PAVEX-258134 format. One record per residue: residue in three letters; x, y, z of N, C-alpha, C in turn. Coordinates in pm, whole numbers, plus 50000, padded with zeros to 5 digits. Layout:
BEGIN
ALAXYZXYZXYZ;...
REM end
This chain:
BEGIN
UNK321344041217097320464052117141319224046417209;UNK318634054517293317314051717348316314059417261;UNK315394052117197314504058017097313054055217132;UNK312204065317117310754063717126310174066816988;UNK309334057916936308584060616813307164064016851;UNK306674075616807305284079416829304614079716692;UNK303744069916669303144068416536301974058716545;UNK301224057916436300244047216421300954033816428;UNK300434024616508301024011316522299954001916578;UNK300273989016580299353979216635298903983516776;UNK297573982916808296513975516740295783983216630;UNK296283995016592295714001916477296183994916350;UNK295473997316241295733990216117296253999616010;UNK296653993915897297014001915781298504002615754;UNK298854009015642300224009515595301174016415689;UNK300744027115755301644034315847301944025515968;UNK300954018116014301194008716125302213998116085;UNK302083992815963303053982815916304453989015907;UNK304544001115856305824008015846306474009215984;UNK305684013616081306184015516217306724002416275;UNK305993991616253306403978616307307733973916245;UNK307863975716115309093971416047310273980316086;UNK310023993316102311064002516149311513998616290;UNK310553995716376310853991416513311753979016514;UNK311393969116434312163956616431313603959116388;UNK313803967716288315153970216239315953978716338;UNK315333989216391316023997716489316423989816614;UNK315573980416652315803972916776317013963716769;UNK317523961516650318743953416637319953960516697;UNK319883973816703321033981516748320733991316862;UNK319453994116887319094004416984317983999517076;UNK317764006817184316654004217275315444012217226;UNK314414005317183313304011917114311964008217179;UNK311094018117192309714015717236308764023417145;UNK307514018917142306504025217056305354030417141;UNK304974042717114303764048717172302814051717058;UNK301554047517073300594049516966299284055317019;UNK298304056216932297064063216962296004054117025;UNK295344059217128294114052817172292934058717094;UNK293114071217045292174077016949293004084116843;UNK293014078216722293794083916613293014094916542;UNK291754092216510290854102116450289534101716526;UNK288874113116540287484112516587286654105316482;UNK285624098316525284864089616435284334096916312;UNK283914109516328283304116616215284324120416107;UNK285614119816139286654122816040287204110415972;UNK286834098616023287384086115969286394080015870;UNK286774078815741285834074115640285694059015632;UNK286564051415698286514036815690285574030815792;UNK285594017415800284694010315889285234009216030;UNK286524007416044287144006616176288604010516166;UNK289124016516274290534020216278291394009016337;UNK290753998716390291473988316463291733976216374;UNK292823969416401293193957216330292483945416397;UNK291213943516361290393933616428290613919316378;UNK291253918116260291443904716204292803898916237;UNK293593906316315294853900716363296043904216279;UNK297013910516339298243913816269299073901216247;UNK299893901516142300793890316117301773888916233;UNK302253900216281303213899916392302853911016490;UNK302333907416604301943917216704303183921816781;UNK303313934916798304433940316873303903948116993;UNK304743949717092304333956617213304273971617188;UNK303143977617217302973992017204302263997517327;UNK302484010217354301774016917463300714025817400;UNK299464022517424298334028917355297784040117443;UNK298324052317425297994062917522297674076517459;UNK297904078717331297794092017273296374094517222;UNK295824106017258294524110517207294784122617117;UNK294524121016989294904131316891294164144516907;UNK293044144616979292244156916988292084162217130;UNK292874157217224292744161417364294034168117412;UNK294084181417419295304188417460295814184617599;UNK294904181217689295344177017823296144163917812;UNK295664155117726296374142617701297764145217643;UNK297874154917552299174158117491300194162017598;UNK299724169817695300604174217803301074162217885;UNK300144153217917300484141317996301484132417920;UNK301234130517790302124122017710303494128617698;UNK303504141717675304774148917665305594147517792;UNK304954149117908305664147818036306164133618058;UNK305364123818018305754109718035307014106717954;UNK307034111017827308204108317742309404116517789;UNK309154128617835310234137117887310994129917999;UNK310244123518089310874116518202311684104418156;UNK311304098518044312054087017991313424091117939;UNK313564103917906314814109517855315394101617736;UNK314584099317632315144092617514316134101817443;UNK317054095717371317954103717288317224109117166;UNK316224101417119315544105016995314084100817002;UNK313194109816955311804106016932311554106916782;UNK310934096616728310664095816585309164096216561;UNK308744105016470307344106016430307204101816283;UNK306054096316248305654094616108304594105116082;UNK304794113315978303894124815955303314124215814;UNK301984125615806301334125015675300234135315656;UNK299754141715764298734152015746298734161615864;UNK298294174015835298424184815934297484183216053;UNK296504174316043295604171816155296394168316282;UNK297524161316266298304156816381299334167116428;UNK299494178016356300544187716389300384194016528;UNK299194198416569299074204116705299454194116814;UNK299004181716799299334171116895300834168616899;UNK301424166016784302854162816777303724174716820;UNK303324186716776304114198616809304114201616958;UNK302964200017022302864202417166303674192117245;UNK303514179417210304244168717278305754170917264;UNK306194174317144307634176117120308214187417204;UNK307504198517210307994209917287308124206717436;UNK307184198917487307254194917628308444185517650;UNK308584175717563309694166117576311044173317576;UNK311204182817488312514188817467312934198417579;UNK312044200617675312464208417793313434200417880;UNK313584187417850314584179517924316004182217874;UNK316124190217766317434194517712318264182817660;UNK317624171517635318354159717588317794154117458;UNK316494152817451315864145617341315844153817212;UNK316194147317102316074153116969314864146716900;UNK314294154016805313104149116735313404147316586;UNK312914136216532313064133116390311704129816332;UNK311424134816212310164132116144310434124916013;UNK309754113715992309734107015863308514112215789;UNK308754119515681307674126615612307084118215499;UNK305874113315518305124107915405304724119315313;UNK304214129815375303844142015304304304153915388;UNK304524165115325304614178015394303304185315373;UNK302784184715251301464190015218300564178215186;UNK299424177315251298524165915235297984165015093;UNK297664152715048297044150814916295714158314908;UNK294954157615015293644164215020293794176815105;UNK294124187815037294544200015105293414206215186;UNK293804211815303292844218215392293364231915434;UNK292444240715471292834254015519293674252315646;UNK294784259315652295644258915770296714248415766;UNK296794240615657297794229915647299204235015677;UNK299604245715607300984250415618301274256315755;UNK300324263715811300514269715943300684258916050;UNK299824248916045299894238216143301184229916128;UNK301534227016003302744219115979303984226816026;UNK304024239816001305154248016049305254247616201;UNK304094248016268304094247316414304804234816462;UNK304504223516401305154211016439306624210816395;UNK306864213916271308214212716215309224222016282;UNK308754233116335309664242316404310204236616535;UNK309634225516580310124219016702310994206816671;UNK311214204316542311884191916497313324194716457;UNK314204185116485315634186516454316034180316321;UNK315404169016285315834161516167314604156816088;UNK314804155815956313724151615868314224141015770;UNK313384130815748313614120915644312554122915537;UNK312984124115411312034124715299312234112415211;UNK311144107915149311224095515072310864097314925;UNK310774109914880310604112714738311064127014712;UNK311384129914587311824143414548310754153714575;UNK309504150214548308414159814566308254163814712;UNK308384154114804308304157214947309514165414990;UNK310684162014938311884169714968311734184214923;UNK311174186214806310954199914756309954207414842;UNK308884200714883307904207114971308524211015104;UNK309404202415157310074205515283310974217715268;UNK311704218515159312614229715137311864242915125;UNK310654242415069309834254615059309324258715197;UNK308854249015273308254252015403309314255215508;UNK310434248015502311494249615603312854248715532;UNK313274259615470314464259315383315734254115448;UNK315904256215577317134252115644316994238915719;UNK315974231515688315744218715757316924209315737;UNK317374203215845318424193015838317744180015798;UNK317944175715674317174164315624318044154915543;UNK317484143115520318174133015439317134125715355;UNK317324125015223316414117015140316784102215148;UNK315804093915174316004079415180314914072515099;UNK315194060815048314194053114973313224046415069;UNK311944047115036310914040115114311214025115109;UNK311394018615224311714004215223310513995615183;UNK310803983115148309733973815109308923969615232;UNK307653966515208306813960415312307013945415303;UNK307813940315393308213926115387307483917515490;UNK306353922315539305683915315649304363908715608;UNK304213905715479302963899615433303123885115388;UNK304223878915426304433865015391305013863415251;UNK305193850915211305773847715081304703847314972;UNK305123850314850304223849214736303783834714718;UNK302613832914658302123819514625302013818314473;UNK301883806214425301773803914282300513810914228;UNK300633817014108299553825314055298223817914047;UNK298243805613996297003798013983296333795514118;UNK297143792614219296623790414354295993803214409;UNK296653814514384296133827414432294823830914362;UNK294753828614232293523831514159292373822514206;UNK292703810014236291683800914288291193805614424;UNK292103810014510291733814914643290763826714633;UNK290983835214532290153847214514288973844814419;UNK288843832314373287773828814280287853837114151;UNK289053838214097289283845613973289513835813859;UNK289113839813739289403831813621290883833113585;UNK291413823013520292813823013478292963831113351;UNK293143844113367293313853013253294223864513296;UNK294743872413202295573883913240294873892413345;UNK295623896013449295033903013564295913914613606;UNK295313926313625296043937513683295313942413807;UNK296093947613901295613950114037295683964814074;UNK294573969814129294613982114207294403978214351;UNK295323982214439295263978114579295353990414669;UNK294533990814774294614001614871293284008814888;UNK293254018014984292054025915008291664033314880;UNK290364034014855289864040314733289384054414767;UNK290154064214718289844078314740289924085314605;UNK289324096914596289254104014467290624106114406;UNK291624110114489292924113614433293674101414376;UNK293174089414405293864077414356293434073214215;UNK292414079714159292124078314017291534065113972;UNK290804058214058290204045514018289184047613906;UNK288504058913905287554061913798288254062713662;UNK289474068013662290264068713538290614054713491;UNK290984046113586291314032213553290104024913496;UNK288934027413551287714021013500287414025513357;UNK287644038013327287454042913190288474036613095;UNK289684034113145290694027113065290254012713038;UNK289614006413136289103992813119288103992213004;UNK287254002112993286274002812884286984002712749;UNK288054010312737288804010912612289533997712586;UNK290133992312690290933980112679290083967912646;UNK288833968212686287923957012666287753953612518;UNK287923963512433287773961212289288953953512230;UNK290053952412306291283946512251291653932912310;UNK291223930212435291673917912501290703913912612;UNK290843901712658290083896712773290983897212896;UNK290473901513009291313903813128290423905713250;UNK291083906613366290403910213491291123921813556;UNK290383932213592290883942613682290453938713822;UNK291423936713908291173933014047291333945414134;UNK290253949814196290273961314286290133956114428;UNK291133958814511291143953514648291403964814746;UNK290393968514822290573979014921289253985014965;UNK289303991315079288103997315138287814010815074;UNK286534013615052286134026314991286124037515094;UNK286974047515071286944059815150286254070815070;UNK285694067314959284904075714872283584068314852;UNK282614074414788281324068014767281464055414681;UNK281184044114738281274031514663280264031314550;UNK279074036514575278014036014474278414043514348;UNK279154054414366279624062214250280444053414155;UNK281284044914209282124036114126281304024714067;UNK280364019414144279504008714092278644013913977;UNK278154026213991277364032213883278214034313758;UNK279464038313778280364040413664280634027113594;UNK280864016613670281084003213613279873998913531;UNK278694001513585277453997913515277294005713385;UNK277544018713391277364027213273278394024113164;UNK279584019713204280634016313107280494002113053;UNK279573994413114279343980413074280623972013084;UNK281283973013198282543965713218282463956313339;UNK281273953413384281083945613505281783932113498;UNK281793925813380282393912613365283913912813374;UNK284503924713362285953925913364286513931213496;UNK285633934213591286073940513717285643931913835;UNK286583928613920286303921014042286703929714160;UNK285753932514250285993941514362285933934114494;UNK286963936114576286963931614716287023944314799;UNK285903948414855285803961814911285993962615062;UNK286323951615126286643952215268288133954815286;UNK288503959015406289923960115439290533946215428;UNK291633945115356292233931915330293053927515451;UNK292733915815510293523910915624294983909015584;UNK295873911215679297313910515650297733897315589;UNK297163886315639297603873215592297003869415456;UNK296163878215399295603875615266296193884715158;UNK296983894615197297543903915101298333896614992;UNK299063886315031299913879014935299113873214820;UNK297853869514843297053863514737296723873714628;UNK296453886014666296093896414568297293899814479;UNK298463901114539299643904414459300133892314379;UNK299953880414433300363868314360299423865314244;UNK298173869514254297193866714148297353875714027;UNK298053886814041298113896613932299423895713854;UNK299393901213734300583902213650301283915613665;UNK300533925813703301073939313714300163947313806;UNK300753956713879300013965813967299863979113895;UNK298673985013901298403997713834298014008113939;UNK298734019313940298464030514031298154042913947;UNK296874045713922296484056413830296254069913901;UNK297054073014002296804084214092296774097714020;UNK295894106414070295904120414026296984128414098;UNK297214124814226298244131214307298934120514390;UNK300194123014425300904113614511302234119814553;UNK302804114614660304194117714698304984104914676;UNK304764095014760305204081414733304044072314773;UNK304214059414755303124050214785303624037814855;UNK302984034414965303294021915032302934009814946;UNK301904011414862301504000514773302633997214676;UNK303344007414633304514005614546305493995914611;UNK305703997414742306693989014809306163975314850;UNK304843973714855304303960114868304513952814735;UNK304263959914625304463953914493305923950014472;UNK306843958714513308263955314502308603942914583;UNK308033941914701308293930214785307903917214715;UNK306753917714644306283905814572306813905214429;UNK307763914214398308453914514268307483916214152;UNK306523925414172305533928214069305853941213996;UNK305823941013863305973953413788304823963013819;UNK305033975913790304063986113826303873995813710;UNK302623999213682302294010013588301764021513673;UNK302424033113665302054044513749301874057013664;UNK301144066613718301044079713656302204088413702;UNK302534098113621303694106613647303314118013742;UNK303124114413868302764124413970303644122514093;UNK304004133514158304794133014279306034124414261;UNK306254115614358307424107014352307144093214296;UNK305934090814243305564077414201306474071814092;UNK306824080213996307614075413884309104075313907;UNK309564080614022310994082414044311774069314045;UNK311174058914099311874046214114311484035914008;UNK310644039813913310314030913802311354032813691;UNK311924021813644312754022313523311814019813406;UNK311424030713342310414030013236310844020213128;UNK309974010613102310294000513002311123989013054;UNK311443989013185312233978213245311573972113368;UNK311113980713460310413975613579308943979613580;UNK308523986813478307153991513468307054002513364;UNK305944009713371305744021113280305254033113360;UNK305674045013319305194057513376304384064613269;UNK303134068013301302224073713201301664087113247;UNK301164094513153300504107413180299274105213267;UNK299054114213363297894112813451296614117313381;UNK295484113013437294154117413393293874114313247;UNK294474103713195294284100613053293974085613036;UNK292694082013034292314067813023292844061212896;UNK292894068612786293344062812660294814058412668;UNK295664067212717297084063912729297284052512828;UNK296544052812938296654042113037296254028812976;UNK295164028612900294704016312834295744011512733;UNK296314020612658297324016912557298554010312621;UNK298984015712736300174010312803299883996712866;UNK298713995212925298353982112981298293971612870;UNK297723975412756297673966312642299083962812593;UNK299943972812585301333970612543302013960712636;UNK301793962412766302403953612866302043939012841;UNK300743936512821300303922612802300593917612661;UNK300413926112562300623921912423302083918112397;UNK303003924812467304433922012449304973912512557;UNK304063906812636304433896612737305583901312827;UNK305393912512893306463918712972306573913213115;UNK305643905013159305593901213300306893894813349;UNK307353884713281308543877513328309783886513325;UNK309973893813217311133902613203311133913613309;UNK310003920213324309923931313421310043926313564;UNK309443914813595309503909313731310943906113770;UNK311713900813675313123897913701313893910813730;UNK313583921313657314243934213679313873940113815;UNK312603938413856312183943113989312943935614098;UNK313083922714079313803914314177315243919114195;UNK315893922914086317273927614093317403940714171;UNK316353949014167316403962114232315973961814378;UNK315333950914419314633950814548315553953314667;UNK316793948814660317693949814773317963964214815;UNK317913973514721318193987514754317143993414847;UNK315983986814856314893991714942314883984815078;UNK316033980815129316083973315254315893982415375;UNK315383976615482315223983915609316573986815672;UNK317553978315649318893981015701319453993915644;UNK319303995815514319764008315451319024020315507;UNK317734018615531316914029715581317374033915721;UNK317574024215809318004027215946319414033115948;UNK320294028015863321644033815854321574048515813;UNK320624051615725320444065615684320004074515799;UNK319084069515882318654077016001319834079316095;UNK320614068816118321784070016207322784080116154;UNK323024079916026323964089615966323494103915986;UNK322194106215970321644119715986321744124416131;UNK321414115716224321324119616365322704120116431;UNK323594111216393324854109716464326034116916398;UNK325824122216278326954128616210327364141516280;
REM end
């Protein structure tokens, strides 16, 4: 097939860009594929981070056409006409919030006047974690122009069925993020990050209210009475950083928490996952998580809250633990259980055995089955 992917991609940064690059590499083994991405993904006042660009250098730079302006309808028309003339068999979008629905929906409708191109959406979310007025109306506008849908968790699949009951869709497992290099020895990773050699658990990713870092910090306060450890927090604050620093101060847990609050360069991600014994995702809400699949890539066990699709792929008591959300006491008890019973080696081996099912080859075969059947 001739395929165009329209999504966040290099030179933009973040998990969706990494997903797009890995999807492109796998699709390109069998199809003719090109990527179109944003020259403006968000207006500055809507973007809570420091920069939208990958200024520290991607591990693997891929060719992209940087032409889409998410807030300029005239641009949407131009992009739609450009792709229409290319006459691809398939255009693939990555969708995670309704902000992009007017742009994507307009472009798709223009493209499809060529009577050839079909549209497929890989749904991170159908309903955004941080809900906004008009979410459903805007998403319906886009989805009504789409032919095929990929969902990567039961919760997203259920949301799709509610919004678009007759959607032609296929559930597929979110593949691993395999583009961050090989793991390094734990002691070497801890030395690189200037960490003490003690039990370490990791929260990785953008810090937003729905991700529950405040709950994790309260669990640290409880856990501190039972053991010595380090909570490693690695990620840029999309919420008030001072609020979390004040909470750390009030809980008197400063000696147990190490924060790296800048966006983590791609070539350093391996050190954070290699330095930890377990990854903790204390989310209040979720569908699925890219962090989950970085952890799987590095064969790290995961402790998650029972929200959205987070717990679907955890074998409770074998590859990690699934716990009740919004409960610092239960979270602290499970983290203590993990370390007290020395689960790292056993759970890591179990994660390694499961990793193959999350391959990009399986994911692309699933797309082909949906589109070509």
